[in-house]
C-alpha positions in Angstrom: 0.0 -0.3 0.3 1.4 3.5 -0.8 3.6 4.4 2.0 1.7 2.2 4.5 -1.3 4.2 3.4 -0.3 7.9 4.0 2.9 7.1 5.6 1.5 7.7 8.9 4.0 7.4 11.7 1.7 7.4 14.8 0.4 3.8 15.2 -1.8 4.5 18.0 -3.7 7.3 16.3 -3.9 5.6 12.7 -5.1 2.6 14.0 -7.7 3.9 16.2 -8.8 6.0 13.1 -9.0 3.0 11.1 -6.3 4.2 8.7 -4.0 1.3 8.8 -3.6 -2.1 10.8 -0.5 -3.1 12.5 1.2 -6.4 14.1 0.1 -4.9 17.6 -3.8 -5.3 16.3 -5.8 -7.6 14.7 -6.7 -6.9 11.3 -8.9 -4.1 10.4 -11.2 -3.0 7.7 -9.7 -2.3 4.1 -9.0 1.5 3.4 -12.1 3.4 2.4 -13.4 6.9 2.0 -15.6 8.5 4.5 -15.3 5.5 7.0 -16.9 7.2 9.9 -20.4 8.7 10.0 -21.8 10.6 12.9 -25.5 11.4 13.8 -27.8 11.1 16.7 -27.6 7.3 16.4 -24.2 6.5 15.0 -21.0 7.7 16.9 -23.3 10.1 18.7 -20.5 11.9 20.5 -19.5 15.7 21.1 -23.0 17.2 21.0 -24.0 16.5 17.3 -27.3 18.1 15.8 -29.9 15.4 15.0 -30.6 17.5 11.8 -27.1 17.2 10.6 -25.0 14.1 9.6 -21.1 14.2 9.6 -18.8 12.0 7.7 -15.1 11.9 8.6 -12.1 10.9 6.3 -8.9 10.7 8.6 -5.6 11.2 6.7 -1.9 11.8 7.1 -0.1 13.6 4.4 3.8 14.3 3.7 4.8 17.9 2.9 4.1 17.8 -0.7 1.0 15.4 -0.6 -2.6 16.5 -1.3 -6.2 15.2 -1.5 -8.6 15.8 -4.2 -12.4 15.8 -3.1 -14.8 16.0 -5.9 -18.5 16.1 -5.5 -22.2 17.3 -6.1 -23.8 20.3 -4.3 -26.4 18.5 -2.2 -30.0 19.4 -1.9 -29.9 20.7 1.4 -30.0 23.6 3.9 -26.4 23.6 4.3 -23.0 21.4 3.9 -19.4 22.6 4.3 -16.0 20.8 4.3 -13.9 21.3 7.5 -10.6 20.0 8.6 -9.5 19.1 12.3 -6.1 18.4 13.8 -5.4 15.6 16.5 -6.5 18.0 19.0 -10.1 17.8 17.4 -10.0 21.6 16.7 -10.7 23.5 13.6 -7.8 23.9 11.3 -9.8 25.2 8.3 -13.3 25.7 6.7 -14.9 25.6 3.2 -18.5 26.6 3.1 -21.2 25.5 0.7 -21.5 29.2 -0.8 -17.8 29.5 -1.0 -17.0 26.6 -3.2 -16.6 27.6 -6.9 -18.5 25.2 -8.9 -16.8 23.4 -12.1 -17.0 24.8 -15.6 -20.6 24.3 -16.7 -21.8 23.9 -13.3 -23.8 26.2 -10.9 -24.0 26.6 -7.0 -27.6 26.5 -5.7 -26.2 28.0 -2.6 -24.6 31.0 -4.3 -27.3 31.1 -7.3 -30.8 30.3 -6.6 -31.2 29.5 -10.4 -28.7 26.7 -10.1 -31.4 24.9 -8.0 -32.8 23.6 -11.0 -29.9 22.2 -12.6 -29.4 18.4 -12.9 -26.8 16.9 -10.5 -24.3 16.6 -13.6 -24.2 20.4 -13.7 -24.0 20.9 -9.9 -20.5 19.7 -9.6 -17.4 21.0 -7.8 -13.9 20.1 -7.1 -11.4 21.1 -3.9 -8.3 20.2 -2.8 -6.7 19.5 0.7 -3.0 21.2 0.8 -0.6 20.9 3.3 0.4 24.5 3.4 -1.6 27.8 3.1 -4.9 27.5 1.1 -6.4 29.8 -1.3 -10.2 29.4 -1.0 -10.9 31.3 -3.9 -9.3 28.1 -5.8 -11.2 25.8 -3.5 -8.2 24.8 -1.3 -8.5 23.6 2.3 -5.7 23.7 4.7 -5.1 20.1 5.7 -2.5 20.6 8.5 -1.2 23.2 10.9 2.4 24.6 10.5 4.5 22.6 12.8 1.6 20.0 13.8 1.2 16.5 13.4 0.9 15.2 9.8 -2.5 13.7 10.7 -6.1 15.2 10.3 -9.4 14.7 9.5 -11.8 15.9 6.9 -15.5 16.1 8.1 -18.1 16.9 5.5 -21.5 18.2 7.2 -25.0 18.1 5.5 -27.8 19.9 7.5 -31.6 19.1 6.7 -31.5 17.5 3.5 -34.6 18.4 1.4 -35.2 14.5 1.4 -35.1 13.1 5.1 -34.4 9.7 3.7 -31.1 10.8 2.1 -28.9 12.0 4.9 -26.4 13.2 2.0 -28.8 15.3 0.2 -29.7 13.0 -2.6 -26.1 12.9 -4.1 -23.1 10.6 -3.5 -20.5 11.2 -1.1 -17.7 12.8 -2.6 -15.0 11.0 -4.5 -11.5 11.1 -3.0 -7.9 10.8 -4.6 -5.0 10.9 -2.8 -1.7 12.3 -4.4 1.2 10.7 -2.4 4.7 11.4 -3.6 3.8 11.9 -7.2 1.1 8.9 -7.3 -2.5 9.2 -7.5 -4.5 6.5 -5.3 -8.3 6.7 -5.8 -10.3 5.4 -2.6 -13.9 4.1 -3.1 -16.5 5.3 -0.5 -17.1 2.8 2.3 -20.1 0.8 1.8 -21.3 1.3 5.3 -20.1 3.3 8.1 -17.6 1.9 10.6 -17.5 2.2 14.3 -14.0 2.7 15.5 -15.1 1.7 18.9 -15.5 -1.9 17.5 -12.1 -2.0 16.3 -9.9 -4.8 18.1 -6.6 -4.7 19.6 -4.5 -3.1 22.3 -3.3 -0.4 19.8 -6.8 0.6 19.1 -7.6 0.6 22.6 -4.9 3.3 23.3 -5.8 5.2 20.2 -9.7 5.2 21.4 -8.5 6.4 25.1 -6.8 9.2 23.3 -9.7 10.7 21.6 -11.9 9.8 24.6 -9.9 11.9 26.8 -9.6 14.7 24.4 -13.3 15.1 24.0 -13.7 14.7 27.7 -11.3 17.5 28.4 -12.7 19.8 25.7 -16.4 19.4 27.0 -15.5 19.8 30.7 -13.7 23.0 29.8 -16.5 24.3 27.8 -19.2 24.1 30.6 -17.4 23.9 33.9 -18.7 22.4 37.1 -19.6 26.0 38.6 -21.7 26.9 35.5 -25.1 28.3 36.7 -28.0 25.8 36.0 -30.9 26.9 34.0 -29.3 30.0 32.4 -27.9 30.1 29.0 -24.2 31.1 28.8 -21.5 31.1 26.3 -19.2 28.2 26.7 -15.8 29.0 27.8 -14.7 27.2 24.7 -16.0 24.7 22.0 -12.2 23.9 20.9 -11.5 20.1 20.7 -15.1 19.2 20.0 -15.0 19.0 16.2 -16.3 22.8 16.2 -18.1 24.2 13.1 -16.9 27.6 12.5 -20.3 28.7 11.0 -22.3 27.7 14.0 -22.0 29.1 17.5 -23.7 27.9 20.7 -25.0 29.1 24.1 -25.9 26.4 26.7 -27.8 25.9 29.9 -26.8 23.1 32.4 -30.0 21.2 33.6 -30.6 18.7 36.4 -33.4 16.3 37.1 -36.0 16.2 39.8 -39.2 14.1 39.5 -42.1 16.1 38.8 -40.1 19.3 37.6 -39.6 20.2 34.1 -37.8 22.8 32.5 -39.5 25.6 30.2 -37.8 27.7 27.6 -39.2 30.8 26.1 -37.5 33.1 23.3 -38.1 34.8 19.8 -37.2 32.5 16.7 -34.9 34.1 13.9 -36.4 33.8 10.6 -34.7 31.0 8.5 -35.1 29.4 4.8 -37.4 26.5 5.1 -35.6 24.4 2.6 -38.1 21.5 3.2 -40.8 23.6 2.4 -38.9 24.7 -1.1 -37.6 27.9 0.2 -34.0 28.5 -1.3 -31.0 28.9 1.2 -30.4 32.0 -0.6 -33.9 33.5 0.0 -33.9 37.3 1.2 -35.5 38.2 4.3 -33.8 35.5 6.4 -31.8 36.3 9.6 -29.8 32.8 10.0 -29.3 30.0 7.7 -30.1 27.4 10.5 -30.9 27.3 14.2 -31.8 24.6 16.6 -32.5 23.5 20.4 -30.9 20.2 21.5 -30.8 18.4 24.5 -27.7 16.6 25.4 -26.0 14.5 28.2 -23.3 16.3 29.9 -21.3 13.1 30.5 -18.8 11.4 28.2 -19.1 10.6 25.3 -21.5 13.8 25.2 -24.4 12.3 23.0 -27.3 14.4 22.0 -30.8 13.1 23.3 -32.9 14.9 21.0 -33.2 18.2 18.8 -35.8 20.5 17.8 -34.6 22.1 14.5 -36.3 25.6 13.1 -38.4 24.0 11.0 -39.6 21.5 13.6 -40.2 23.9 16.2 -43.8 25.5 17.1 -44.2 29.2 17.4 -47.0 31.4 18.7 -48.7 34.4 16.8 -45.7 36.7 18.1 -43.0 34.3 16.4 -42.0 32.9 19.9 -41.3 29.3 20.8 -42.0 27.5 24.0 -39.9 24.4 24.8 -40.8 22.1 27.8 -38.0 19.8 28.4 -39.2 16.7 30.5 -39.1 13.1 31.3 -42.3 11.3 29.9 -44.1 10.8 33.0 -43.8 14.7 33.9 -45.2 16.0 30.3 -48.2 18.0 31.1 -51.3 16.8 29.5 -52.3 20.2 28.3 -49.5 21.1 26.0 -50.9 23.1 23.2 -49.7 23.3 19.7 -47.5 26.3 20.2 -45.3 24.2 22.7 -42.5 22.0 21.6 -41.6 19.2 23.8 -37.9 17.9 24.2 -37.5 14.6 25.8 -35.3 14.7 29.0 -33.5 11.4 28.0 -32.1 9.4 30.8 -32.9 10.6 34.5 -29.8 8.5 35.7 -27.4 11.1 33.8 -26.8 13.7 36.5 -26.4 16.7 34.1 -27.9 17.8 31.0 -26.9 20.4 28.5 -29.5 22.4 26.5 -27.9 24.0 23.5 -29.1 26.6 21.2 -27.4 27.1 18.0 -27.2 30.3 15.5 -25.8 29.3 11.9 -24.5 32.1 9.7 -26.3 35.2 10.8 -27.0 37.9 8.2 -25.5 41.4 8.6 -28.7 42.8 9.7 -29.2 40.1 12.4 -25.5 39.7 13.8 -25.6 42.4 16.5 -28.5 40.2 18.3 -26.9 36.7 17.5 -24.7 34.3 19.3 -21.9 35.1 17.4 -21.8 38.7 18.3 -22.1 37.9 21.8 -19.0 35.7 21.8 -17.0 38.1 19.4 -17.2 40.7 22.2 -17.1 38.5 25.1 -20.5 40.0 26.4 -23.0 38.0 28.2 -25.7 36.8 25.6 -28.5 37.8 28.1 -27.5 41.3 27.4 -26.9 41.4 23.6 -29.5 39.1 22.2 -32.7 41.2 23.3 -35.7 39.0 22.6 -33.8 36.3 20.8 -32.2 35.5 24.2 -33.9 32.2 25.7 -35.2 32.5 29.0 -35.2 29.2 31.1 -37.3 28.4 34.6 -37.5 25.0 36.1 -41.2 24.4 36.9 -43.6 21.8 38.5 -45.3 20.0 36.0 -48.4 20.8 38.0 -48.0 24.4 37.6 -47.6 24.3 33.7 -50.9 21.8 33.8 -52.6 24.6 35.7 -51.3 27.9 34.4 -49.5 27.2 31.3 -45.8 28.7 30.6 -47.0 32.0 32.0 -47.5 30.4 35.4 -44.1 29.0 35.5 -42.6 32.2 34.7 -44.4 34.1 37.5 -43.6 31.3 39.9 -40.4 29.8 39.1 -38.6 27.3 41.3 
């Protein structure tokens, strides 16, 4: 195999990622592209959004190596290509509307007229390079200067038009490694592979390294002294495979029998692509937003999400979420209330996350992005778009609705 598949020198990392097998591990799966898929069911780690699917391509590159990526723009709300280092932090991002189409093709994320084009006229190519990247040439920086020669390429697809096709009704991109003058095409994997199932002591060490990295990052994002039932900016999202186009605020929650969580806020306008609206439609405030309930314990899985298009609004454009265990959900929840499941009540702490993706210039001052850029409490900058949270007894909500909960918060 070409330089032992990418000449990876760090056996514990490569085996744990499924790049190679060694004499210290039992034989692993054959190399293929997009070996790992993550969503709310498969490889559910590091707070994923249930309305997104993530495919990962591990790699190791020499100084003059590169990777060619060739794909079709998906029918979806959003997609992007992101590279990460072994610290699980962002190296570079190339977003859908930044990707220049091939000659004779169009980009539906930049040109609404291209949405009607057939797939063979919605083509693009990008290149992972080891040095500085020129986004205007569809280049993506693969490695950080002075860092390890190993990294990840992750493609994200949010809210595909066809919910039965996570990739947006197009194949995953083709991959060709260019290594020392040789070209090695690699076919996409026939099905996702769970790296936690790879046997052998070296793989065990590799998994432990990745698990500890996620644990350190998550515990640093929302520390033990984070106030409960209050949305705050994380201290950092580094090390959690962050998407540079999203910013997050979170509220730590704990369970008590008979107690629910009620959240109220104003919803940003968004392009409802499931209803046929173009991602480029004017008058929107964000590309996507969501509210997700997560376990605040390793491996930090998502319990459930309500994306923007799944969230009920009242006549004033405000949402009401009830987060509750099944036995605590009030019987009189009206159609303007969206229920999010609590998940296991054995997990000591939960984390409710609000995402904002790609705010427009007009909305930016009240977005999560602006709060984090300025280091300001989001409660002071987001105005009506800041989500208010209260603990409330299920009985109070049942008798008086959300208004009763905010008047008599426990």
